[in-house]
C-alpha positions as CSV (number, residue, x, y, z in Angstrom):
1,M,11.2,107.6,-19.5
2,P,9.5,104.3,-20.2
3,Q,12.2,103.5,-22.8
4,F,14.8,104.0,-20.1
5,F,13.2,101.4,-17.8
6,L,12.8,99.0,-20.6
7,N,16.5,99.2,-21.5
8,K,17.4,99.0,-17.8
9,R,15.4,95.7,-17.4
10,L,17.1,94.4,-20.5
11,I,20.5,95.3,-19.2
12,I,19.7,93.6,-15.8
13,L,18.6,90.4,-17.6
14,L,21.7,90.2,-19.6
15,V,23.9,90.8,-16.6
16,S,22.0,88.1,-14.7
17,I,22.5,85.7,-17.6
18,I,26.2,86.5,-17.7
19,I,26.6,85.9,-13.9
20,L,24.6,82.6,-14.1
21,V,26.8,81.4,-16.9
22,A,29.9,82.4,-15.0
23,L,28.7,80.6,-11.9
24,I,27.9,77.5,-13.9
25,G,31.4,77.6,-15.5
26,F,32.9,78.2,-12.2
27,S,31.1,75.3,-10.6
28,M,32.0,72.9,-13.4
29,S,35.7,73.8,-13.4
30,E,38.0,71.5,-11.6
31,R,38.7,72.8,-8.1
32,E,40.2,71.2,-5.1
33,E,37.9,73.0,-2.7
34,L,34.2,74.0,-2.9
35,S,32.9,77.4,-2.1
36,W,31.0,77.8,1.1
37,P,27.6,78.1,-0.6
38,E,28.3,74.8,-2.4
39,Q,29.4,73.1,0.7
40,F,26.3,74.4,2.6
41,L,24.0,73.2,-0.2
42,K,25.6,69.8,-0.4
43,D,25.7,69.3,3.4
44,T,22.1,70.3,3.7
45,T,21.0,68.0,0.8
46,G,23.0,65.1,2.3
47,W,21.5,65.6,5.8
48,V,17.9,65.7,4.4
49,Q,18.6,62.6,2.3
50,N,20.0,60.8,5.3
51,I,16.9,61.6,7.3
52,F,14.4,60.3,4.7
53,S,16.6,57.4,3.5
54,K,16.5,55.5,6.9
55,P,12.7,55.3,7.2
56,Q,12.5,54.5,3.5
57,Q,15.0,51.7,3.9
58,F,13.1,50.4,6.9
59,V,9.8,50.4,5.1
60,A,11.3,48.8,2.0
61,G,13.1,46.2,4.2
62,F,9.8,45.4,6.1
63,F,7.8,44.8,2.9
64,E,10.7,42.7,1.5
65,D,10.7,40.6,4.7
66,V,7.0,40.1,4.5
67,R,7.3,39.1,0.8
68,D,10.1,36.6,1.7
69,L,7.9,35.2,4.5
70,Q,5.0,34.7,2.2
71,N,7.3,33.0,-0.3
72,T,8.7,30.8,2.4
73,Y,5.2,29.8,3.6
74,T,4.2,29.0,0.0
75,E,7.3,27.0,-0.6
76,N,6.9,25.2,2.7
77,K,3.3,24.3,1.8
78,E,4.4,22.9,-1.5
79,L,7.2,20.9,0.1
80,K,4.8,19.4,2.6
81,S,2.4,18.5,-0.2
82,R,5.2,16.8,-2.1
83,L,6.3,15.0,1.1
84,D,2.7,13.7,1.4
85,E,2.7,12.6,-2.2
86,L,6.1,11.0,-1.7
87,A,4.9,9.0,1.3
88,K,1.8,7.9,-0.6
89,L,3.9,6.9,-3.5
90,K,6.3,5.0,-1.3
91,A,3.3,3.1,0.3
92,D,2.0,2.3,-3.2
93,V,5.4,1.0,-4.3
94,E,5.6,-1.2,-1.2
95,Q,2.1,-2.5,-1.8
96,L,2.9,-3.3,-5.4
97,K,6.1,-5.0,-4.4
98,K,4.1,-7.2,-2.0
99,E,1.5,-8.0,-4.5
100,N,4.1,-8.8,-7.1
101,Q,5.9,-11.2,-4.7
102,E,2.6,-12.9,-3.9
103,L,1.8,-13.3,-7.6
104,R,5.3,-14.7,-8.2
105,E,4.8,-17.2,-5.3
106,V,1.4,-18.2,-6.7
107,I,2.9,-18.7,-10.2
108,D,5.7,-20.8,-8.7
109,A,3.2,-22.9,-6.8
110,E,1.0,-23.3,-9.9
111,T,3.8,-24.8,-11.9
112,S,4.4,-27.5,-9.3
113,L,0.7,-28.5,-8.8
114,R,-0.8,-31.3,-10.9
115,D,-4.1,-32.8,-11.9
116,Y,-6.1,-29.6,-11.8
117,E,-6.7,-26.3,-13.7
118,P,-5.9,-23.2,-11.6
119,I,-8.1,-20.1,-11.6
120,H,-6.4,-17.0,-10.2
121,A,-8.5,-14.7,-8.0
122,T,-8.2,-11.8,-5.7
123,V,-9.8,-11.4,-2.3
124,I,-12.3,-8.5,-2.4
125,G,-14.2,-8.8,0.8
126,R,-13.9,-10.1,4.4
127,N,-16.3,-9.6,7.3
128,P,-14.4,-8.7,10.5
129,D,-17.1,-10.7,12.5
130,Q,-16.3,-13.8,10.4
131,W,-12.6,-13.1,9.7
132,N,-11.7,-16.8,10.3
133,E,-14.7,-18.2,8.6
134,L,-15.4,-16.7,5.2
135,L,-14.0,-14.4,2.5
136,I,-15.1,-13.2,-1.0
137,I,-13.2,-13.4,-4.2
138,N,-13.6,-11.6,-7.5
139,K,-14.3,-14.8,-9.6
140,G,-17.6,-16.6,-10.0
141,E,-19.7,-18.8,-12.2
142,V,-18.8,-17.0,-15.4
143,N,-15.1,-17.9,-14.7
144,G,-15.8,-21.6,-14.2
145,I,-15.9,-21.5,-10.4
146,E,-18.0,-24.3,-8.9
147,Q,-19.1,-25.2,-5.3
148,N,-16.7,-27.2,-3.1
149,M,-13.6,-26.4,-5.3
150,A,-10.4,-26.3,-3.3
151,V,-8.8,-22.9,-2.7
152,V,-5.0,-22.5,-2.1
153,T,-2.3,-19.9,-1.8
154,S,1.4,-20.3,-2.5
155,S,1.8,-21.7,1.0
156,G,-1.0,-24.3,1.0
157,L,-4.7,-25.1,1.2
158,I,-6.9,-22.5,2.8
159,G,-10.4,-23.8,2.2
160,K,-13.1,-24.5,-0.4
161,V,-15.8,-22.7,-2.4
162,K,-18.9,-22.5,-0.2
163,S,-21.2,-20.7,-2.6
164,V,-21.0,-19.3,-6.1
165,Q,-22.5,-16.1,-7.6
166,Q,-22.3,-14.9,-11.2
167,F,-19.2,-12.8,-10.7
168,T,-18.1,-13.5,-7.1
169,S,-17.7,-16.5,-4.8
170,T,-17.7,-17.1,-1.1
171,I,-14.8,-19.1,0.3
172,Q,-15.1,-21.1,3.6
173,L,-11.7,-21.3,5.4
174,L,-10.3,-24.3,7.1
175,S,-10.3,-22.3,10.3
176,S,-14.1,-22.2,10.1
177,M,-15.9,-23.9,13.1
178,D,-18.4,-25.6,10.7
179,P,-18.5,-29.3,11.8
180,A,-19.5,-30.2,8.2
181,N,-16.3,-28.8,6.8
182,R,-14.4,-32.0,6.1
183,I,-11.5,-32.7,3.8
184,S,-10.0,-36.1,3.0
185,A,-6.3,-36.0,3.8
186,E,-3.2,-38.2,4.1
187,I,0.0,-38.1,6.1
188,D,3.2,-38.4,3.9
189,G,5.6,-41.1,5.1
190,D,7.0,-44.5,4.5
191,E,3.4,-45.7,5.0
192,T,0.4,-43.6,3.7
193,I,-1.9,-42.7,6.6
194,Y,-5.4,-41.5,5.8
195,G,-7.6,-39.2,7.9
196,T,-10.0,-36.4,7.7
197,I,-9.6,-32.7,8.5
198,E,-12.5,-31.9,10.8
199,G,-12.6,-28.7,12.8
200,Y,-10.1,-26.1,14.0
201,D,-8.6,-25.6,17.5
202,Q,-8.9,-21.8,17.9
203,D,-6.9,-21.8,21.2
204,R,-3.9,-23.4,19.5
205,D,-4.5,-22.3,15.9
206,L,-4.2,-25.9,14.7
207,L,-6.3,-28.1,12.4
208,R,-7.7,-31.4,13.7
209,L,-6.9,-34.5,11.6
210,K,-9.3,-37.2,12.8
211,R,-10.1,-40.9,12.0
212,I,-6.5,-42.0,12.0
213,P,-6.1,-45.7,12.9
214,H,-5.0,-46.2,16.5
215,D,-2.2,-48.6,15.7
216,V,-0.2,-46.4,13.3
217,K,2.8,-44.3,14.4
218,I,2.6,-40.5,13.8
219,E,5.7,-38.4,14.0
220,K,6.0,-34.7,14.6
221,G,6.9,-32.7,11.5
222,Q,5.2,-35.1,9.0
223,L,3.5,-33.4,6.1
224,V,-0.2,-33.5,5.6
225,V,-1.7,-33.2,2.0
226,T,-5.1,-33.8,0.4
227,S,-5.6,-37.4,-0.6
228,G,-7.8,-36.8,-3.6
229,L,-10.3,-39.5,-2.4
230,G,-13.0,-37.0,-1.5
231,G,-13.9,-36.7,-5.2
232,V,-13.5,-32.9,-5.5
233,F,-10.1,-31.9,-4.3
234,P,-7.1,-33.1,-6.4
235,E,-4.4,-35.1,-4.7
236,G,-1.3,-33.6,-3.2
237,L,-2.4,-30.1,-2.2
238,P,-0.3,-29.2,0.9
239,I,-2.2,-28.6,4.1
240,G,0.4,-28.4,6.9
241,K,2.5,-30.5,9.2
242,I,1.9,-32.6,12.3
243,V,2.8,-30.9,15.6
244,D,1.1,-33.3,18.1
245,S,-1.2,-36.3,18.3
246,E,-3.4,-38.1,20.9
247,P,-6.0,-40.8,21.1
248,D,-9.6,-39.7,20.5
249,E,-12.3,-39.8,23.2
250,Q,-13.2,-43.4,22.6
251,G,-9.6,-44.5,22.1
252,L,-10.4,-46.3,18.8
253,T,-8.7,-43.8,16.6
254,Q,-6.2,-41.0,16.9
255,V,-6.4,-37.2,16.5
256,A,-3.5,-35.3,15.0
257,Y,-3.0,-31.6,15.3
258,V,-1.8,-29.9,12.1
259,E,-0.1,-26.6,11.8
260,P,-1.5,-25.0,8.6
261,G,1.0,-24.0,5.9
262,A,-1.0,-21.0,4.9
263,D,-1.7,-17.9,6.8
264,F,-5.4,-17.6,7.3
265,Y,-5.2,-14.1,8.7
266,D,-3.5,-12.3,5.7
267,I,-4.9,-13.5,2.4
268,K,-4.8,-11.4,-0.8
269,Q,-4.2,-13.7,-3.8
270,V,-5.6,-17.2,-4.2
271,L,-5.9,-20.0,-6.7
272,V,-9.2,-21.9,-7.1
273,V,-8.4,-25.4,-8.4
274,K,-10.6,-27.3,-10.8
275,R,-10.0,-31.0,-10.6
276,V,-9.2,-32.5,-14.0
277,A,-9.8,-36.1,-13.1
278,M,-13.3,-37.4,-13.4
279,Q,-15.3,-37.1,-10.2
280,P,-16.6,-40.3,-8.7
281,N,-20.3,-40.9,-8.2
282,F,-20.6,-41.7,-4.5
283,N,-24.3,-42.6,-5.0
284,E,-23.0,-45.8,-6.7
285,L,-21.3,-46.8,-3.5
286,S,-24.5,-46.4,-1.6
287,E,-26.4,-48.4,-4.1
288,E,-23.7,-51.2,-3.9
289,E,-24.1,-51.3,-0.1
290,D,-27.9,-51.6,-0.4
291,K,-27.6,-54.6,-2.7
């Protein structure tokens, strides 16, 4: 009996294998229409796939959008940083262009000046409370700077050296209200007219040229330069041009108002001029007068 059941099971297994192989062969054969079990299985599988594919596509699309947003934010941040760097670079280029132009103008002025040795310097300090009075340059005693030396820009005289330190110097501008700030000057013309720059009219932004003889004729637009007779400044440094004149308070001399050639407000590069000619000893004049 057991041998019968064993053979029966073996027969059922073989028949099942034969049916399975037949079904596989049948399903793999080229047919125009599918059997209803195959259609049911495919329709069910497609329906289930369609149900799960939409949420999957939504979730995948959401994370992809988040990733794109993060990438866009990062790229936008980098672009802003590059724009800031570009703006800074553009400002640096403009500043370099301006400094280059100033240096070129100074060099051009240097070749036309005479009777002194120029020392180039850069303005490194300026007190807002004394903006029209003083400024500090980066050259001092070690560079050959001495007190009372003239200081010019490419546009003309701006002042003189007030005090000297080892590596820096303080410059007193012509616009200073110091009454002791005097410069021997002359008016160019058919006849040389001498005077002294004394003081600054802040209301009109003009220099006062005093001690002009009352009987000389002064014309608007005449150039004013240093005379070189003061003993420290060389001759011929441009100061400005005449815009007006009037008798002084006593009526014995005239006062001319001079528009400065240089801009006292915006000064970056300067030349300190060292007079080549021998400086006169004014004490000898005093001694001669005493004799």
